[in-house]
C-alpha beads as a LAMMPS data file, in Angstrom:
LAMMPS data file: protein, C-alpha beads

200 atoms
199 bonds

1 atom types
1 bond types

-500.0 500.0 xlo xhi
-500.0 500.0 ylo yhi
-500.0 500.0 zlo zhi

Masses

1 110.0

Atoms # bond

1 1 1 -62.737 288.046 408.291
2 1 1 -64.048 291.545 408.971
3 1 1 -62.947 293.090 412.315
4 1 1 -64.771 296.385 411.906
5 1 1 -67.104 297.380 414.762
6 1 1 -70.507 298.886 414.247
7 1 1 -71.166 302.370 415.750
8 1 1 -73.437 300.853 418.437
9 1 1 -70.726 298.344 419.363
10 1 1 -68.197 301.155 419.772
11 1 1 -70.489 303.199 421.990
12 1 1 -71.111 300.170 424.266
13 1 1 -67.371 299.506 424.522
14 1 1 -66.702 303.184 425.307
15 1 1 -69.421 303.213 427.974
16 1 1 -68.143 300.058 429.691
17 1 1 -64.577 301.409 429.573
18 1 1 -65.729 304.660 431.146
19 1 1 -67.565 302.774 433.924
20 1 1 -64.482 300.638 434.580
21 1 1 -62.275 303.736 434.783
22 1 1 -64.703 305.454 437.177
23 1 1 -64.796 302.365 439.340
24 1 1 -61.001 302.054 439.343
25 1 1 -60.521 305.723 440.239
26 1 1 -63.015 305.389 443.087
27 1 1 -61.119 302.438 444.488
28 1 1 -57.628 303.853 444.054
29 1 1 -58.115 307.567 444.644
30 1 1 -60.773 307.558 447.388
31 1 1 -59.255 308.511 450.745
32 1 1 -62.118 307.028 452.793
33 1 1 -61.146 303.409 452.957
34 1 1 -62.981 300.906 455.073
35 1 1 -60.910 299.714 458.063
36 1 1 -60.643 295.990 457.610
37 1 1 -59.662 295.512 461.224
38 1 1 -62.338 297.148 463.400
39 1 1 -60.181 296.505 466.491
40 1 1 -57.382 298.753 465.209
41 1 1 -57.197 302.135 466.999
42 1 1 -57.267 304.113 463.727
43 1 1 -60.638 302.584 462.793
44 1 1 -62.392 304.467 465.616
45 1 1 -62.244 307.755 463.711
46 1 1 -63.814 306.090 460.651
47 1 1 -66.745 304.717 462.641
48 1 1 -67.150 307.977 464.556
49 1 1 -67.444 309.894 461.275
50 1 1 -70.132 307.457 460.088
51 1 1 -72.096 307.945 463.293
52 1 1 -71.900 311.712 462.855
53 1 1 -73.363 311.426 459.356
54 1 1 -76.364 309.441 460.616
55 1 1 -77.080 310.169 464.273
56 1 1 -79.408 307.287 465.117
57 1 1 -79.223 308.159 468.797
58 1 1 -81.356 311.244 468.062
59 1 1 -84.133 309.126 466.577
60 1 1 -85.009 307.004 469.624
61 1 1 -84.665 307.490 473.347
62 1 1 -83.036 304.833 475.520
63 1 1 -86.448 303.722 476.796
64 1 1 -87.753 303.389 473.231
65 1 1 -84.659 301.432 472.195
66 1 1 -85.068 299.067 475.162
67 1 1 -88.769 298.611 474.463
68 1 1 -88.126 297.957 470.774
69 1 1 -85.376 295.473 471.616
70 1 1 -87.633 293.619 474.059
71 1 1 -90.386 293.388 471.431
72 1 1 -87.873 292.131 468.890
73 1 1 -86.538 289.466 471.269
74 1 1 -90.062 288.391 472.204
75 1 1 -90.947 288.068 468.531
76 1 1 -87.815 286.063 467.690
77 1 1 -88.374 283.787 470.707
78 1 1 -91.885 283.111 469.439
79 1 1 -90.586 282.390 465.933
80 1 1 -88.094 279.877 467.334
81 1 1 -90.880 278.258 469.363
82 1 1 -93.008 278.005 466.204
83 1 1 -90.136 276.386 464.307
84 1 1 -89.355 273.971 467.172
85 1 1 -93.014 273.014 467.591
86 1 1 -93.519 272.478 463.872
87 1 1 -90.350 270.352 463.682
88 1 1 -91.575 268.256 466.617
89 1 1 -94.964 267.782 464.927
90 1 1 -93.330 266.780 461.642
91 1 1 -91.145 264.232 463.413
92 1 1 -94.008 262.760 465.427
93 1 1 -96.702 262.728 462.748
94 1 1 -94.645 262.299 459.587
95 1 1 -96.780 260.749 456.855
96 1 1 -99.957 260.896 458.936
97 1 1 -101.085 264.446 458.144
98 1 1 -100.302 267.075 455.497
99 1 1 -97.443 269.455 456.272
100 1 1 -99.615 272.568 456.064
101 1 1 -102.036 271.088 458.632
102 1 1 -99.147 270.359 461.010
103 1 1 -97.722 273.855 460.513
104 1 1 -101.093 275.522 461.098
105 1 1 -101.880 273.448 464.185
106 1 1 -98.457 274.287 465.610
107 1 1 -98.965 278.038 465.125
108 1 1 -102.504 277.969 466.510
109 1 1 -101.455 275.938 469.557
110 1 1 -98.673 278.395 470.360
111 1 1 -101.063 281.352 470.072
112 1 1 -103.581 279.664 472.357
113 1 1 -100.998 278.741 475.001
114 1 1 -99.564 282.275 474.833
115 1 1 -103.025 283.781 475.221
116 1 1 -103.870 281.508 478.154
117 1 1 -100.568 282.331 479.895
118 1 1 -100.643 286.061 479.183
119 1 1 -104.268 286.703 480.066
120 1 1 -104.543 284.116 482.809
121 1 1 -107.435 282.648 480.882
122 1 1 -109.368 279.758 482.321
123 1 1 -109.832 278.158 478.914
124 1 1 -110.027 274.413 479.528
125 1 1 -107.773 272.013 477.645
126 1 1 -110.820 270.656 475.851
127 1 1 -111.722 274.167 474.667
128 1 1 -108.131 274.776 473.574
129 1 1 -108.193 271.592 471.481
130 1 1 -111.538 272.554 469.940
131 1 1 -110.250 276.013 469.069
132 1 1 -107.151 274.565 467.358
133 1 1 -109.047 272.036 465.286
134 1 1 -111.921 274.387 464.463
135 1 1 -109.465 276.732 462.721
136 1 1 -107.994 274.001 460.492
137 1 1 -111.231 272.028 459.946
138 1 1 -113.892 274.777 460.064
139 1 1 -116.719 272.660 458.630
140 1 1 -117.351 270.927 461.946
141 1 1 -119.902 271.950 464.552
142 1 1 -118.272 273.149 467.788
143 1 1 -120.424 270.857 469.939
144 1 1 -119.305 267.812 467.945
145 1 1 -115.673 268.854 468.320
146 1 1 -116.177 269.323 472.070
147 1 1 -117.567 265.801 472.410
148 1 1 -114.598 264.369 470.507
149 1 1 -112.054 266.457 472.447
150 1 1 -113.224 265.521 475.950
151 1 1 -111.663 262.029 476.067
152 1 1 -108.293 263.438 475.008
153 1 1 -108.497 266.286 477.511
154 1 1 -109.373 263.929 480.358
155 1 1 -106.677 261.442 479.438
156 1 1 -104.194 264.328 479.454
157 1 1 -104.428 264.347 483.230
158 1 1 -102.270 261.247 483.088
159 1 1 -99.591 261.028 480.417
160 1 1 -99.974 263.230 477.341
161 1 1 -97.865 260.927 475.172
162 1 1 -100.006 257.976 476.213
163 1 1 -103.184 259.829 475.169
164 1 1 -101.695 260.674 471.762
165 1 1 -100.368 257.137 471.249
166 1 1 -103.759 255.629 472.134
167 1 1 -105.434 257.852 469.562
168 1 1 -102.859 256.955 466.917
169 1 1 -103.347 253.244 467.656
170 1 1 -107.082 253.478 466.975
171 1 1 -106.634 255.147 463.588
172 1 1 -106.320 252.388 461.009
173 1 1 -105.010 254.108 457.896
174 1 1 -101.679 255.891 457.747
175 1 1 -102.616 258.228 454.884
176 1 1 -104.564 261.401 455.721
177 1 1 -106.668 261.316 452.576
178 1 1 -107.775 257.721 453.228
179 1 1 -109.124 258.651 456.658
180 1 1 -112.789 259.296 457.290
181 1 1 -113.744 262.789 458.392
182 1 1 -114.193 261.580 461.975
183 1 1 -110.719 260.009 461.971
184 1 1 -109.248 263.218 460.532
185 1 1 -110.794 265.162 463.415
186 1 1 -109.543 262.654 465.997
187 1 1 -106.045 262.768 464.522
188 1 1 -106.148 266.576 464.390
189 1 1 -107.167 266.695 468.059
190 1 1 -104.274 264.379 468.956
191 1 1 -101.867 266.589 466.994
192 1 1 -103.255 269.693 468.724
193 1 1 -102.855 268.003 472.129
194 1 1 -99.251 267.138 471.323
195 1 1 -98.564 270.711 470.100
196 1 1 -100.153 272.359 473.144
197 1 1 -98.269 270.150 475.569
198 1 1 -95.033 270.692 473.622
199 1 1 -95.150 274.474 473.788
200 1 1 -96.307 274.820 477.403

Bonds

1 1 1 2
2 1 2 3
3 1 3 4
4 1 4 5
5 1 5 6
6 1 6 7
7 1 7 8
8 1 8 9
9 1 9 10
10 1 10 11
11 1 11 12
12 1 12 13
13 1 13 14
14 1 14 15
15 1 15 16
16 1 16 17
17 1 17 18
18 1 18 19
19 1 19 20
20 1 20 21
21 1 21 22
22 1 22 23
23 1 23 24
24 1 24 25
25 1 25 26
26 1 26 27
27 1 27 28
28 1 28 29
29 1 29 30
30 1 30 31
31 1 31 32
32 1 32 33
33 1 33 34
34 1 34 35
35 1 35 36
36 1 36 37
37 1 37 38
38 1 38 39
39 1 39 40
40 1 40 41
41 1 41 42
42 1 42 43
43 1 43 44
44 1 44 45
45 1 45 46
46 1 46 47
47 1 47 48
48 1 48 49
49 1 49 50
50 1 50 51
51 1 51 52
52 1 52 53
53 1 53 54
54 1 54 55
55 1 55 56
56 1 56 57
57 1 57 58
58 1 58 59
59 1 59 60
60 1 60 61
61 1 61 62
62 1 62 63
63 1 63 64
64 1 64 65
65 1 65 66
66 1 66 67
67 1 67 68
68 1 68 69
69 1 69 70
70 1 70 71
71 1 71 72
72 1 72 73
73 1 73 74
74 1 74 75
75 1 75 76
76 1 76 77
77 1 77 78
78 1 78 79
79 1 79 80
80 1 80 81
81 1 81 82
82 1 82 83
83 1 83 84
84 1 84 85
85 1 85 86
86 1 86 87
87 1 87 88
88 1 88 89
89 1 89 90
90 1 90 91
91 1 91 92
92 1 92 93
93 1 93 94
94 1 94 95
95 1 95 96
96 1 96 97
97 1 97 98
98 1 98 99
99 1 99 100
100 1 100 101
101 1 101 102
102 1 102 103
103 1 103 104
104 1 104 105
105 1 105 106
106 1 106 107
107 1 107 108
108 1 108 109
109 1 109 110
110 1 110 111
111 1 111 112
112 1 112 113
113 1 113 114
114 1 114 115
115 1 115 116
116 1 116 117
117 1 117 118
118 1 118 119
119 1 119 120
120 1 120 121
121 1 121 122
122 1 122 123
123 1 123 124
124 1 124 125
125 1 125 126
126 1 126 127
127 1 127 128
128 1 128 129
129 1 129 130
130 1 130 131
131 1 131 132
132 1 132 133
133 1 133 134
134 1 134 135
135 1 135 136
136 1 136 137
137 1 137 138
138 1 138 139
139 1 139 140
140 1 140 141
141 1 141 142
142 1 142 143
143 1 143 144
144 1 144 145
145 1 145 146
146 1 146 147
147 1 147 148
148 1 148 149
149 1 149 150
150 1 150 151
151 1 151 152
152 1 152 153
153 1 153 154
154 1 154 155
155 1 155 156
156 1 156 157
157 1 157 158
158 1 158 159
159 1 159 160
160 1 160 161
161 1 161 162
162 1 162 163
163 1 163 164
164 1 164 165
165 1 165 166
166 1 166 167
167 1 167 168
168 1 168 169
169 1 169 170
170 1 170 171
171 1 171 172
172 1 172 173
173 1 173 174
174 1 174 175
175 1 175 176
176 1 176 177
177 1 177 178
178 1 178 179
179 1 179 180
180 1 180 181
181 1 181 182
182 1 182 183
183 1 183 184
184 1 184 185
185 1 185 186
186 1 186 187
187 1 187 188
188 1 188 189
189 1 189 190
190 1 190 191
191 1 191 192
192 1 192 193
193 1 193 194
194 1 194 195
195 1 195 196
196 1 196 197
197 1 197 198
198 1 198 199
199 1 199 200
């Protein structure tokens, strides 16, 4: 058996050995070690030196930091609401509608409710339902959607769950793709109603 190494093999071995030695010397000989216990009094000087190297406090004022934090928290709260709403829709309408339709209706419903609350809009519930469904099923005429949304909006004055359950009871097939276009719209309106009432 021949144990001789080719010149390229030797250069690769030498390079990896050099990298390993550099790494080892950095670990062993470097005086700036990370304080594994941030609560220890001697770790304060380490963190102070890091802050001196990158003075973030000079980049933003306190007002800008507070404003940025509030925007961040508002955005994360909205993301959690989107996730909660979509999870609720998936649990309620599992197997009845495609996942992407449920996700889109959830996001649209949250945006509409947020817009109504923020702007003090007088957008009726029927109009909110039409807006939701029009974005996911854009081939429909708005007047037709309004006619189909009115019974759900009026029944919402009572119990929202009852209105959704009544709609679900009138839809015969359980598979989205077996439904007629009218049944798909009715189901989408019921899903939008459930999403709007969930995130209010």
